C-alpha positions in Angstrom: 4.3 32.3 -16.5 5.2 29.0 -18.1 8.5 30.5 -19.4 9.4 31.8 -15.9 8.6 28.5 -14.1 10.0 26.0 -16.6 12.4 27.9 -18.9 10.8 26.5 -22.1 12.8 28.5 -24.6 16.1 27.5 -22.9 15.2 23.9 -23.3 13.9 24.3 -26.9 10.4 23.3 -26.2 6.9 24.7 -26.1 3.7 24.5 -24.0 2.0 22.3 -26.7 4.9 19.9 -26.9 5.1 19.6 -23.1 1.4 18.9 -22.8 1.5 16.2 -25.5 4.6 14.7 -23.8 2.9 14.7 -20.4 -0.2 13.1 -21.8 1.9 10.4 -23.6 3.7 9.6 -20.3 0.5 9.4 -18.4 -1.1 7.0 -20.9 1.9 4.7 -20.7 1.8 4.6 -16.9 -1.9 4.9 -16.2 -2.1 1.2 -15.6 -0.7 1.7 -12.1 -4.0 3.4 -11.1 -5.7 0.0 -11.3 -2.8 -2.4 -10.8 -1.7 -0.9 -7.5 -5.0 -1.2 -5.7 -5.2 -4.9 -6.8 -1.7 -5.5 -5.5 -2.1 -3.9 -2.2 -5.6 -5.2 -1.6 -3.8 -8.6 -1.4 -2.2 -7.3 1.8 -5.7 -6.6 3.2 -5.8 -2.9 2.3 -9.0 -1.2 1.1 -8.8 -1.1 -2.7 -10.9 2.0 -3.1 -8.7 4.0 -0.6 -5.5 2.7 -2.3 -6.9 3.9 -5.7 -7.2 7.4 -4.3 -3.9 7.2 -2.5 -2.2 6.1 -5.8 -3.6 9.0 -7.7 -2.8 11.6 -5.0 0.7 10.2 -4.4 1.5 10.2 -8.1 0.1 13.7 -8.6 2.1 15.1 -5.6 5.3 13.5 -6.7 4.9 14.8 -10.3 4.2 18.4 -9.0 7.3 18.3 -6.7 9.4 17.0 -9.6 8.0 19.5 -12.1 8.0 22.7 -10.0 11.0 22.1 -7.8 13.4 20.1 -10.0 12.0 21.1 -13.4 12.5 17.7 -15.0 10.1 15.7 -17.3 10.1 12.8 -14.9 6.8 11.4 -13.6 6.3 9.6 -10.3 3.9 7.0 -9.0 3.9 4.0 -6.7 6.4 1.6 -8.1 5.7 -1.8 -9.7 7.7 -4.6 -8.1 7.9 -2.6 -4.8 4.1 -3.0 -4.4 4.5 -6.8 -5.0 7.3 -7.0 -2.4 5.1 -5.0 0.0 2.1 -7.3 -0.3 3.5 -10.8 -1.0 6.8 -10.7 0.9 6.5 -8.3 3.8 2.8 -8.9 4.6 2.1 -12.3 3.0 5.3 -14.2 3.6 6.8 -12.5 6.6 3.5 -11.9 8.4 3.8 -8.2 9.2 0.6 -6.0 9.1 0.2 -3.6 6.2 0.3 -0.8 8.7 3.8 -1.8 9.8 4.8 -2.3 6.1 3.7 1.3 5.4 5.8 2.4 8.4 8.8 0.7 6.8 8.1 2.6 3.5 7.9 5.9 5.6 11.3 5.2 7.3 13.0 4.2 4.0 11.7 7.6 2.6 13.2 9.4 5.5 16.6 7.6 5.0 16.3 8.4 1.3 15.8 12.1 2.1 18.8 12.2 4.4 21.0 10.6 1.7 19.8 13.2 -0.7 20.3 16.2 1.7 23.9 15.2 2.4 24.4 14.5 -1.4 25.5 11.0 -0.8 22.9 9.8 -3.3 24.0 12.4 -5.9 27.6 11.3 -5.4 26.7 7.7 -6.0 24.8 8.5 -9.3 27.6 10.8 -10.6 30.2 8.2 -9.8 28.8 5.7 -12.3 31.2 5.3 -15.3 29.8 6.5 -18.6 29.9 3.0 -20.2 27.9 1.7 -17.3 25.4 4.5 -17.7 24.8 3.5 -21.3 24.5 -0.1 -20.2 22.0 0.8 -17.5 19.9 2.7 -20.0 19.9 -0.1 -22.5 19.1 -2.7 -19.8 16.1 -0.7 -18.7 15.0 -0.5 -22.3 15.2 -4.3 -22.7 13.4 -4.7 -19.3 10.6 -2.4 -20.5 10.4 -4.5 -23.7 10.1 -7.7 -21.7 7.3 -6.2 -19.5 5.5 -5.0 -22.6 5.7 -8.3 -24.4 4.6 -10.1 -21.3 1.6 -7.9 -20.8 0.5 -8.4 -24.3 0.8 -12.2 -24.1 3.5 -12.3 -26.8 6.1 -13.7 -24.4 4.8 -16.3 -21.8 6.4 -18.4 -19.1 7.4 -21.9 -20.0 9.2 -24.0 -17.4 11.3 -26.2 -19.8 12.6 -23.2 -21.6 12.0 -20.4 -19.1 10.0 -18.3 -21.6 8.5 -18.9 -25.0 6.2 -17.4 -27.7 2.6 -16.9 -26.6 -0.6 -17.3 -28.7 -0.1 -15.0 -31.6 -3.7 -15.5 -32.7 -5.0 -13.8 -29.6 -6.4 -10.3 -30.0 -4.1 -8.7 -27.4 -1.0 -10.0 -29.2 -2.2 -9.0 -32.6 -3.2 -5.5 -31.5 0.1 -5.1 -29.6 2.0 -5.8 -32.8 -0.2 -3.4 -34.8 0.3 -0.8 -32.1 4.1 -1.2 -32.3 4.1 -1.0 -36.1 1.9 2.1 -36.1 4.0 3.8 -33.4 7.2 3.3 -35.5 5.5 4.5 -38.6 4.3 7.7 -36.9 7.7 8.2 -35.4 9.3 7.8 -38.9 7.0 10.5 -40.2 7.7 12.6 -37.1 4.1 13.0 -36.2 3.8 15.0 -33.0 1.9 13.0 -30.4 2.3 9.9 -32.5 2.9 7.6 -29.5 -0.3 8.9 -27.8 -2.3 8.6 -31.0 -1.2 5.0 -31.4 -2.3 4.1 -27.9 -5.7 5.7 -28.4 -6.1 4.1 -31.8 -5.4 0.6 -30.4 -7.8 1.2 -27.5 -10.5 2.2 -29.9 -9.9 -0.9 -32.0 -10.1 -3.0 -28.9 -13.4 -1.4 -28.0 -14.9 -2.0 -31.4 -13.7 -5.6 -31.3 -15.6 -6.0 -28.0 -12.4 -6.6 -25.9 -12.5 -3.3 -24.1 -15.5 -2.9 -21.8 -17.2 0.4 -21.5 -18.0 1.2 -17.8 -19.1 4.8 -18.1 -17.1 8.1 -18.0 -17.2 9.6 -14.6 -17.5 8.5 -11.0 -16.9 10.1 -7.6 -13.6 8.9 -6.0 -13.9 6.6 -2.9 -12.9 7.6 0.6 -9.2 7.5 1.4 -9.9 7.3 5.2 -9.1 3.5 5.5 -5.5 4.1 4.6 -4.8 7.8 5.4 -2.1 8.1 8.1 -2.4 4.5 9.1 1.3 3.6 8.9 2.7 2.0 12.1 6.1 3.7 12.5 6.8 2.3 15.9 6.2 -1.2 14.6 8.6 -0.6 11.8 11.4 0.0 14.3 11.3 -3.7 15.2 14.7 -5.3 14.7 13.3 -7.7 12.2 12.2 -4.9 10.0 15.7 -3.5 9.5 16.3 -5.6 6.4 12.8 -4.6 5.1 13.6 -0.9 5.4 16.9 -1.5 3.8 15.3 -3.4 0.9 12.8 -0.6 0.2 15.6 1.9 0.4 18.0 -0.1 -1.8 15.6 -0.9 -4.6 14.2 2.6 -4.7 17.6 4.2 -4.6 19.0 2.3 -7.6 15.7 2.0 -9.6 15.4 5.8 -9.4 19.1 6.3 -10.2 18.8 4.2 -13.3 15.6 5.9 -14.3 17.0 9.4 -13.9 20.1 8.5 -15.9 18.1 7.0 -18.7 15.6 9.8 -19.0 18.2 12.5 -18.8 20.4 10.8 -21.4 17.5 10.4 -23.8 16.4 14.0 -23.3 20.0 15.3 -23.6 19.7 16.9 -20.2 23.2 16.0 -19.0 25.9 18.6 -18.8 29.3 18.4 -20.5 30.7 16.2 -17.8 27.8 13.8 -18.3 26.2 14.7 -14.9 22.6 15.7 -14.2 22.1 19.4 -13.2 19.8 19.9 -10.2 20.1 16.2 -9.5 19.7 16.7 -5.8 16.4 18.4 -6.3 15.2 15.5 -8.4 16.3 13.1 -5.7 14.5 15.1 -2.9 11.4 15.1 -5.1 11.5 11.3 -5.3 12.1 10.8 -1.6 9.5 13.4 -0.6 6.9 11.7 -2.7 7.7 8.3 -1.1 7.2 9.7 2.4 3.9 11.4 1.3 2.7 8.2 -0.4 3.2 6.1 2.8 1.2 8.7 4.7 -1.6 8.6 2.1 -1.6 4.8 2.1 0.5 3.3 -0.7 3.8 1.5 -1.2 7.0 3.3 -2.3 6.5 6.1 -4.8 9.3 6.4 -7.3 10.4 7.9 -10.6 8.9 6.1 -13.6 10.9 4.9 -16.6 7.8 5.3 -18.7 8.7 9.0 -18.6 11.0 8.3 -21.5 7.9 8.0 -23.7 7.1 11.6 -23.0 10.7 12.6 -23.5 10.6 10.9 -26.9 7.7 13.2 -27.7 9.8 16.2 -27.0 9.2 16.7 -23.2 12.1 18.5 -21.7 10.9 20.4 -18.6 8.9 20.1 -15.4 5.7 21.1 -17.3 5.6 17.5 -18.7 5.6 16.2 -15.1 3.1 18.7 -14.0 0.8 17.7 -16.8 1.1 14.0 -15.7 0.2 15.1 -12.2 -2.9 17.0 -13.3 -4.0 14.0 -15.3 -3.7 11.8 -12.2 -6.0 14.2 -10.4 -8.4 14.1 -13.3 -8.3 10.3 -13.2 -9.8 10.4 -9.7 -13.1 11.4 -11.3 -12.7 9.6 -14.7 -11.6 6.3 -13.3 -14.0 4.2 -15.5 -12.8 6.0 -18.7 -9.1 5.8 -17.7 -9.6 2.1 -17.0 -10.5 1.4 -20.6 -6.9 1.6 -21.8 -5.8 -2.1 -21.9 -2.2 -3.1 -21.3 -1.6 -4.2 -24.9 -2.5 -0.7 -26.1 0.7 0.6 -24.5 2.9 -2.2 -25.7 3.8 -0.4 -28.9 4.9 2.7 -27.0 7.1 0.7 -24.6 8.7 -1.2 -27.4 9.4 2.0 -29.2 11.0 3.4 -26.1 13.1 0.2 -25.8 14.4 0.8 -29.3 15.5 4.4 -28.4 17.2 3.3 -25.2 19.2 0.5 -26.7 20.6 3.0 -29.2 23.2 4.2 -26.6 25.1 1.0 -26.9 26.6 2.2 -30.2 28.9 4.6 -28.2 30.4 1.8 -26.1 34.1 1.0 -26.8 33.6 -2.5 -28.0 37.4 -2.9 -28.6 38.0 -2.7 -24.9 36.6 -6.0 -23.5 36.9 -4.7 -19.9 34.5 -2.0 -20.7 32.2 -4.0 -23.0 31.7 -7.1 -20.8 30.3 -5.3 -17.7 27.9 -3.4 -20.0 26.6 -6.7 -21.4 26.2 -8.0 -17.9 24.1 -5.0 -16.7 22.1 -4.9 -20.0 21.2 -8.6 -19.9 20.6 -9.0 -16.1 18.0 -6.3 -15.8 15.4 -8.2 -17.9 16.6 -11.7 -17.0 16.3 -11.0 -13.2 13.3 -8.7 -13.7 14.9 -6.0 -11.6 16.7 -2.8 -12.4 18.4 -2.8 -9.0 19.8 -6.4 -9.5 21.0 -5.5 -13.0 22.9 -2.5 -11.6 24.3 -4.5 -8.7 25.6 -7.3 -10.8 27.0 -4.9 -13.4 29.0 -3.0 -10.9 30.4 -6.2 -9.3 31.4 -7.4 -12.8 32.9 -4.0 -13.6 35.2 -4.0 -10.6 36.1 -7.7 -10.8 37.0 -7.6 -14.5 39.1 -4.4 -14.1 41.0 -5.9 -11.2 41.6 -9.3 -12.9 42.6 -7.6 -16.1 45.3 -5.5 -14.4 43.3 -2.3 -14.7 42.5 -1.6 -11.1 43.8 1.9 -11.5 40.7 2.6 -13.7 38.5 2.2 -10.6 37.6 5.3 -8.6 37.1 5.2 -4.9 33.3 5.5 -5.4 33.3 2.5 -7.8 35.2 0.4 -5.2 32.7 1.5 -2.6 29.6 0.7 -4.7 31.0 -2.7 -5.9 31.6 -3.6 -2.2 28.2 -2.4 -1.2 26.5 -4.4 -4.0 28.5 -7.5 -3.2 27.5 -7.2 0.5 23.9 -6.8 -0.5 24.1 -10.0 -2.7 25.6 -11.9 0.2 23.5 -10.8 3.1 20.3 -9.6 1.3 19.9 -11.8 -1.8 16.9 -11.7 -4.0 
């Protein structure tokens, strides 16, 4: 049955490998189960209902991606988009969370239309190979920054922007130990090494008294307060056009970058460097976003943490299905799942960052017009704390540098279009 559904032999994998990969991916992204309710409760939403909506939206997205697209890419409500939802759309602009959910729903519909007409697929496939490598590396550095921030190793410091945190603190120490342990296990090619390192650091944190034990099982809360509460009519307000566009834009290019990075790391690209069944993956992403808004959560999107599972050998949709099942299990084991602290996953994320930066070795560094835009996209993702902004600035730089260097003929029509689109976005929809 598994062979028929996921073509395991064709992808050189096994059920055991896929299950381990799925579990590893889940452990690196399980934080969203608890962070998302906290974020959306700031918008006035019921945190218990959002907890259930988060798990269900993630599970549904993973199942669609796994069964329909057969890719090892997990989905869940996206970080950054939930903050934009709560603190900008609701908090700053004053819209209700119901209207904000309506905007998420409409952006998902637009997303689906772009996927059905293969406009989104054309956009992704038009990205030059050098830029794809730069996007993957930039996402790796972005992940590393998030991991270091969560562990308290890197902290904000107004005079210098960032600085070194308190390295005597337990989270920072255990994060470092977790990274060293992860690398050592990877060196010895221990299957499930990333997962074992996460569990080991969690256990150490528990023994040190830093991880609180709150039980094992609990019944999930009611989803009624958020289920089908989106205000679609309110989202058609003229003032909401920019909000719908913002949700669409960020999801479009965050997902594009994620799919490229995961496929590149898992060697899932074809001979032309394109992703087979890309349209199915895109429809899975947009469908999950629509379903998530109906359940009561912000935009559901593909997770870059999927690379942790790919690094463990995940190559098919069985990895994503495994993640989806674990999200359903988490509904009943919320106290146990909540024991995994952020610093326990730092080692895994830093390990993934190492793997993703590796692609820069294939860049033609002798051609400065290729290398410079790659550096822009690689640096701007972590420095702007946004995958979408990094991609935007990278494309603008790519087009501008080629034109000013007398190499405008290197630019395809799609690159011209994307650079102009990104430039317009920066001018009219900055931030």
